[in-house]
C-alpha positions as CSV (number, residue, x, y, z in Angstrom):
1,M,7.1,-13.4,26.6
2,S,4.7,-12.9,23.7
3,Q,6.0,-11.5,20.4
4,R,4.0,-9.3,18.1
5,L,3.9,-10.3,14.5
6,E,3.8,-7.4,12.0
7,V,3.1,-8.0,8.3
8,D,2.8,-5.3,5.6
9,L,1.0,-5.7,2.3
10,N,1.8,-4.1,-1.0
11,A,-0.8,-3.6,-3.7
12,V,-0.2,-3.5,-7.4
13,L,-3.0,-1.6,-9.1
14,V,-2.9,-1.8,-12.9
15,A,-5.0,0.0,-15.5
16,V,-4.8,0.2,-19.2
17,T,-5.8,3.4,-20.9
18,A,-5.4,4.1,-24.6
19,E,-3.5,0.8,-24.9
20,E,-0.9,2.0,-22.4
21,P,-0.5,0.1,-19.1
22,R,-0.3,2.2,-16.0
23,I,0.7,1.3,-12.4
24,L,-0.5,3.3,-9.4
25,V,2.3,4.6,-7.2
26,V,2.3,6.8,-4.2
27,E,4.6,9.8,-3.8
28,P,6.6,10.2,-0.6
29,P,5.6,13.0,1.7
30,R,7.1,16.4,0.7
31,S,8.1,19.1,3.1
32,Q,7.8,22.8,2.2
33,D,11.5,23.2,2.6
34,A,12.8,20.4,0.4
35,P,11.3,17.8,-1.9
36,S,11.8,14.2,-0.9
37,Q,14.6,12.2,-2.4
38,E,12.6,9.0,-2.1
39,P,11.3,7.5,-5.3
40,P,7.5,6.7,-5.7
41,A,6.4,3.4,-4.2
42,L,3.7,0.9,-4.5
43,P,0.7,1.5,-2.1
44,F,1.1,-0.5,1.1
45,G,-0.7,-1.1,4.4
46,S,-0.7,-3.3,7.4
47,F,-2.0,-6.9,7.7
48,D,-3.5,-7.9,11.0
49,P,-3.1,-11.7,11.3
50,V,-5.5,-11.8,14.2
51,S,-8.5,-10.1,12.5
52,D,-7.8,-10.6,8.8
53,R,-8.5,-14.3,7.9
54,T,-6.6,-14.1,4.6
55,L,-4.2,-11.8,2.8
56,E,-6.9,-10.9,0.3
57,L,-9.4,-9.9,3.0
58,G,-6.7,-7.9,4.7
59,L,-5.8,-6.1,1.5
60,R,-9.5,-5.4,0.8
61,R,-10.0,-4.0,4.3
62,W,-7.0,-1.7,3.9
63,V,-8.1,-0.5,0.4
64,Y,-11.6,0.2,1.8
65,E,-10.2,2.2,4.7
66,Q,-8.1,4.3,2.3
67,T,-11.0,5.1,-0.1
């Protein structure tokens, strides 16, 4: 039996503006009926160990697909 390996990557994107550090976060989906109770989170995406040779390349691929 073959098992499928699933790995998720988190990205920490930092910027400094007006000498104030900032970290990019994503808001959870909101419904029209009620706001989400989930806090903001770091951006994340999947890593494909078969086609991504390294974690860095996997993260670059994922960011490219999102932008």
